[in-house]
DORO-6001 format. One record per residue (C-alpha): x, y, z; residue number from 1; residue in one letter. Coordinates in Angstrom, 1 decimal, padded with zeros to 4 digits. Layout:
# residues N
NUTOR      c1      c2      c3  resi  resn
NUTOR       X       Y       Z   NUM     a
...
END
This chain:
# residues 92
NUTOR      c1      c2      c3  resi  resn
NUTOR  -038.9   082.9  -028.0     1     x
NUTOR  -037.4   080.7  -025.3     2     x
NUTOR  -035.2   077.7  -026.1     3     x
NUTOR  -037.5   075.0  -024.7     4     x
NUTOR  -035.2   072.1  -025.4     5     x
NUTOR  -032.9   073.5  -022.8     6     x
NUTOR  -035.2   075.2  -020.4     7     x
NUTOR  -038.7   073.9  -019.8     8     x
NUTOR  -039.4   076.6  -017.2     9     x
NUTOR  -039.0   079.3  -019.9    10     x
NUTOR  -042.0   077.8  -021.8    11     x
NUTOR  -044.1   078.0  -018.6    12     x
NUTOR  -043.0   081.5  -018.1    13     x
NUTOR  -044.2   082.5  -021.6    14     x
NUTOR  -047.6   081.0  -020.8    15     x
NUTOR  -047.8   082.8  -017.4    16     x
NUTOR  -046.8   086.1  -019.0    17     x
NUTOR  -049.4   085.8  -021.7    18     x
NUTOR  -052.1   085.2  -019.1    19     x
NUTOR  -051.0   088.1  -016.9    20     x
NUTOR  -050.7   090.4  -019.9    21     x
NUTOR  -054.3   089.7  -020.9    22     x
NUTOR  -055.6   090.3  -017.4    23     x
NUTOR  -053.6   093.6  -017.1    24     x
NUTOR  -055.0   094.8  -020.5    25     x
NUTOR  -058.5   094.2  -019.2    26     x
NUTOR  -057.9   096.2  -016.0    27     x
NUTOR  -056.1   099.1  -017.9    28     x
NUTOR  -059.0   099.3  -020.3    29     x
NUTOR  -061.5   099.4  -017.4    30     x
NUTOR  -059.4   102.2  -015.8    31     x
NUTOR  -059.5   104.2  -019.1    32     x
NUTOR  -063.2   103.8  -019.4    33     x
NUTOR  -063.8   104.8  -015.8    34     x
NUTOR  -061.6   107.9  -016.2    35     x
NUTOR  -063.5   108.8  -019.3    36     x
NUTOR  -066.8   108.4  -017.5    37     x
NUTOR  -065.8   110.7  -014.6    38     x
NUTOR  -064.4   113.4  -016.9    39     x
NUTOR  -067.6   113.4  -019.0    40     x
NUTOR  -069.9   113.6  -016.0    41     x
NUTOR  -071.6   117.0  -015.4    42     x
NUTOR  -073.9   116.2  -012.5    43     x
NUTOR  -072.1   116.8  -009.2    44     x
NUTOR  -073.8   114.0  -007.3    45     x
NUTOR  -073.0   111.4  -009.9    46     x
NUTOR  -069.5   112.8  -010.3    47     x
NUTOR  -068.9   112.3  -006.5    48     x
NUTOR  -070.0   108.7  -006.6    49     x
NUTOR  -067.9   108.0  -009.7    50     x
NUTOR  -064.9   109.6  -008.0    51     x
NUTOR  -065.1   107.3  -005.0    52     x
NUTOR  -065.4   104.3  -007.2    53     x
NUTOR  -062.5   105.4  -009.4    54     x
NUTOR  -060.3   105.8  -006.2    55     x
NUTOR  -061.1   102.2  -005.3    56     x
NUTOR  -060.3   100.9  -008.8    57     x
NUTOR  -057.0   102.8  -009.0    58     x
NUTOR  -055.9   101.7  -005.6    59     x
NUTOR  -056.6   098.1  -006.4    60     x
NUTOR  -054.6   098.4  -009.7    61     x
NUTOR  -051.7   099.8  -007.7    62     x
NUTOR  -051.9   097.0  -005.2    63     x
NUTOR  -051.7   094.5  -008.0    64     x
NUTOR  -048.8   096.3  -009.7    65     x
NUTOR  -050.8   097.0  -012.8    66     x
NUTOR  -050.1   100.8  -012.7    67     x
NUTOR  -047.5   102.8  -010.8    68     x
NUTOR  -048.5   104.4  -007.5    69     x
NUTOR  -047.6   107.9  -008.7    70     x
NUTOR  -049.6   107.4  -011.9    71     x
NUTOR  -052.6   106.5  -009.8    72     x
NUTOR  -052.0   109.5  -007.6    73     x
NUTOR  -051.8   111.8  -010.6    74     x
NUTOR  -055.1   110.4  -012.0    75     x
NUTOR  -056.8   110.8  -008.6    76     x
NUTOR  -055.6   114.3  -008.2    77     x
NUTOR  -056.9   115.3  -011.7    78     x
NUTOR  -060.2   113.6  -011.1    79     x
NUTOR  -060.7   115.4  -007.8    80     x
NUTOR  -059.9   118.7  -009.4    81     x
NUTOR  -062.5   117.9  -012.1    82     x
NUTOR  -065.1   117.0  -009.6    83     x
NUTOR  -064.4   120.2  -007.6    84     x
NUTOR  -064.9   122.3  -010.8    85     x
NUTOR  -068.1   120.5  -011.6    86     x
NUTOR  -069.4   121.3  -008.1    87     x
NUTOR  -068.4   125.0  -008.5    88     x
NUTOR  -070.1   125.3  -011.8    89     x
NUTOR  -073.3   123.9  -010.4    90     x
NUTOR  -073.2   126.3  -007.4    91     x
NUTOR  -072.2   129.3  -009.5    92     x
END
């Protein structure tokens, strides 16, 4: 807890951090839900659409420094692999 009698800006920083933490929690939760939806999809057409949307969401989260760029790259790679497997199973 900041010493607000000495440093008023520390009190403001606590408020700002709380707001940012809440916003980031919402985005991370959305990312988790989105990943879960793509992984559970078995229809290749829906999977392709969800994959494009997930790329967009992950890139925006990286841009806002909510997740690390390499974490997003890992997620995108795994989702692409999953989508490819869904397509192969449908064809085969």
